[in-house]
N, C-alpha and C positions, 0 to 999 in steps of 0.2 A: 735616139738620144742616148748621150754616153755620160756617165758621171752620174751626178746628183740631179735630182729635177728641181726646176727651177719653182719659185714660191708661187705666181700664179697659173701653173700648171693644175689643173682640176686632178685630184688625188682620186686613186681606184681603188676599191677593195679586192683582194683576191678571192676568184671564184672558182673553187676546185669541182664545180659541175660542169663547167666548161673549159676544159683543159686541152691547150693546143698542142703541144708536144706530147705524143703519145706515150713515150717512155717516163714521163715525169711521175706519173702514179707510179709505176713500178719502184723506181728508185726510193721515193718518197717511202712507200711502205717498206722496202728491203732496209733503210736506215732506221725505221721505227723498229723493225724484228730485231736487229743485229745491236740494239742499243745497249751499253754496259756502262758500269761506274768501276772508278780504278779500288775504289775501297773494298769492293766484295772479292777481290781477289786476294788471297792470303800469302803475301811476297815476303813475310815476316819467316814464312818456313824455308826460306833460303839462306837463311845467315849461316848455319853452319857449314853449308857447301862452299859460299863465297869465301869462307876462309880457308879452305882447302886449295883455292886458286893461287897461281904463282903471282908475284907482284908484274910482271909482264901482262898476264891474262887480266889481273884485275885494272889494270891500266887501259888496256885496250876496249876492256868491257864498259867501263865508266865512262871513257871519252867518246865513245860512239854513242854511246844514250845521251851523253850531253848534246852532242852533234845535232841527234835526232830531235830533240826538245826545242833547239834553236828553228830548227826546219819547220817543225808544227807551230812554234809561236809566232813565224813569220806568215806560214798559211793560215793559220788561224785570224791573225789580225790585220795582215794586208791582202793576201793573196786572193784569198776566197770571197772576201768582201768587195774586193774591186771589182772581180767578175760580176758578182751579183748587181753592184749598182749599175753595171755598164748594159746589162741584159733587161731587155724590157718585159719578158714575159714572167707574170708575179709568181704562178707556182714554181716555175724553174728558181726563181730568186728564193723560195722557200726551202728548197731542197740543198740550195748552196748554202745557205744561212743555217741550215742543221750541220751541214758537212763541215761548216767553219767551227760549230760549236765543238763537235767531235776531235777536230784538230786540238783544240783547248785541252779536252778532255787526255787525248796522247798525251800531251806537253805535261798536263798535271800527273800523270800515270808514272812519269820517268822520275819525276820528284817523290812518288812514294815508294818507289825501288830505293831510290837514294837513301830517304831517311830510315831503312829498314837496314842497308847494306854499309854506309858511311856515314862517317862521321861529320859534324858541322863544318870544319874546318877542310875536310876533305872536300864537301860540296861545295864550300865556297871558291875552293882551287879551279874546281870542274867548270863553275861557271865564269870565272875569271878567265881560264884556260879559252873556251869555246868563243867568248866575246873576241878574243887577238887570234882566233885560229885562221891564218890566210886562206886558205881552200875554202873553209866553210862560209865566210865573209864572202870570197869572190862568187861562189853559187848563188847565195842570196841577192848580190849586186848584180848579177844577170838576171835572172828572173824577175825581180822587183825592180830595181833600177830602170834596166832594159825594157821590161815588159809588162808587168802588173801597173805601174806607176803611169804608164804612156798610151792608154788606151784613148783614143779618138775618134776613131772610125771602124769600119768592119775590119778591115787588113791587121789593125793593131788589136783589136778584140780577139778576132783568130788568133794571132801570135802569142797571145796572154794565155788563151786556152791551151794553146799546145805547150807553153812555159810549164803552164800547172800539171798538164797531164804528164811531163817529166818530171817534175818533181814527184807527184804524188805515185807514179808507177817504175819511176827508175832510181831518181836521186836518194831516196830513202833506204835503198835496198843494199848498199853497202854497210850500212848500220844494222839492219836486220839480219845480217848473215849472223853474226858472232853470237846473240842469243838464241838465234834459233840451232845452232852447231851444238852449242852447250846444252841446250832442250833437249835435243836429239840423243845426246850421250846420258839423259838423265839427271843433268846438273842445272840449277838455278830452274827449275820447272815450272814455278809458280811464276817468276817474271818471265819465262819464256811464254808463257798462256798469255799476260798482258801482250806481248808482242805478235802472238798469233790474232787475238783481237784487234789489234792496231792493223795489222797487214789486212785483215779481212775488209775493215774500213776503207784502207785507202785502194785497195783494188776497185770499190765501187765507187769511189770518189774518181779515180782517172778514168773508169769506164763512163760516168756521167758527164763530166766535162769533155772526155772524148766524143759523144756522142752531140755535144754542143757543136764543137768544132767540125765535125764532120758535116754537121747540117749548114754552119755557116759556108764552108768549103763547098758544098753541091750547089748550094743556092744564091750565093753572092758573086761567084768570080767565075769569068769565061775559061777555057782551057788554057789560055797562054798564062793567065795570072794563075791557074792552079798549078801548072808546072814549075814559076817562080817561087810560088810559096812552097811547094814541096821541096825544093833544095835548099831555100832558107830554113823549113823546120829540121831537115837533116843536117844542114850546117850548125845550129843550134845545138842539136843533139850530140855531134862530135865535139863541138865546143866543151860541152858539159861534160862528155865522156873523159877526155883529156883530163880533167879537172877532178873526176871520181878515181882515174888511175892513180894520180899523185897521191891524193886523199888515203885511198887503199895501202898503197906503198908504206905511207908514213904510220898507218896504224895497225898492218898486219903483218910486215916483214919479219919483225921479233918473234911472231907467233909460227910463221911458214905457212901462210894459209894465204898469201898474195893471189897465188894461180887459181885457186878454188873462188875466191871472193871476186875475181876479174871475171870468170865465166859466169858466176851467179848474176852480175851487175850487167853483162851481156844479154844474157835471157830477158833480164827485165827491160834492158833499153829496146829489144825486139817487142816486148810484150807493151810497151809506151808506143811503139810506133803503129801496132796494130789497135791500139784505142783510138789511134788517128786516121785510121785506115788505109795505111801503107805498109808495103811489103818488108818484112824484117832485114836488118842491115848486118847481123851477125851469124845468124842462123845456127844458134844454139840451141839443142833440144832439151827437154826435162830431164831426159835418162844423162846428160852429160853434168849437170848440176849435181854437187857433193850430196852422196844418198844420206848423210848424217842429218844436211840441211832440210832435206826434204822429208825425213823421219820427224825432223822438229817440228814439221807442218802437219804431222799426221798422227797424232796420238791417240791413243784407244778410245778416250773418250770424246773425240772430237770428230765432227763431220764437217770436213774441211771442203766444203764445195762453193763456199762462198757466197751461197744463197739459201742456207740454212737460217733455222733462228738464232741460236746462241751455240758459241763455240767451245772446244775444248772442257765440257764437263760445267760450264758455267750457265747458272740458272738464277735469274732474278725472280723472286717470288712477289706477287702481286695479286690482287682483287681475288683472294681465294675464296672459293664459294663451293657448299656440299653439292654432292654427285647428284643429280636426279635422274629418272627414266629418260627423259627427253634429251639428256646428254648422250645416249646412246643410239638416237635416232640417226643415222646417217643415208 
C-alpha cells in the first residue's frame, strides 16, 4: 500500500520487539546517540571572524547556507515524510520520521547562524534570493516533483529512495564545502561545528535510505529490471551533477575554488552510489579532496567516524547522577 492508509484499514501499533529489518534498530540507536540542538553551539563566537571576511566570501558563505536551508526544509517537510508514508514497516517509518525531524533541526540551525552573523535585512534578502534561485529550485523540482510526489508502486518507491539518497549524500555537499574549508583554517569554527554535526546526520540518513533502496532492488525486481533501474539511477545522478556544476560555478568562481568543490562533489556522488549498492562513477579518492576541507571534518575534539556519540566536543548534559561502586563493574 502506498501513500496514506484508508480509514477502514485496521491500524497497527509499532512493535519494537518484532523488528523485521535488522538494521532498523541500529539506525534508530545511532540517531538517538547523535541527537543535538542548535542552541547549544556557541555560534555567536564567530562574529568577529565573520567581519574579517571579504564581501565575496560573505556572499558565498551566506548564500550556500540559505541553499542548504531550502534543501533541508524540503527534505524534512516533503521528502522523508513521503518515503515514510509509502513504506509499510512501522519501525522503519519511525526512523524516517526521526530523520525528518532532524532535517528541520538542520534548517533551524542555519537561521541560528544567520541571526548571529547577519542583519535582519540581510537575512530577508537571502531568503528572497533562494526562493528565486533557478538552480536550487531545479534540484527540488526534480527530486520532489519527479520522484517524491509520484510514489505509486515499487519502482517509483525505489526511485524516490534513490533521489533521497542523492539529496542526502551528494546534493548537500556543494554547500558543506565552504564552511568546512573555513573551519579547517580556524575561521567560523562554531558554525563549522554545526556543519560537522549536520554532515554526520546526513551520512546516516543517506545510508539508511540506501539500505531500504537496496532491499527493494534485490527482492522486487528481476535481473532485466535491475539493469534498467541502474541505468535510470545513474542518468538521474548525471542530471543532478550537471546542475551541481552550474551551481558550484555560480557561487565559487569568484573565490577560485570551483575545481576543489567539483572534486569534493564527485567524491560524494560516488559515495551516494555506494549507498545504493553501485560502483563509483568518478573514482575520486579521499586523498584527492582538498586537505583543508578534510581538516575541517577532523578537529581535535572530534571523533568523526560517523558512528560515535557526539561530535566536535559537543556534549549534552542530561540525567546527571552520582557515581556509585556499581558504575565501575564492567
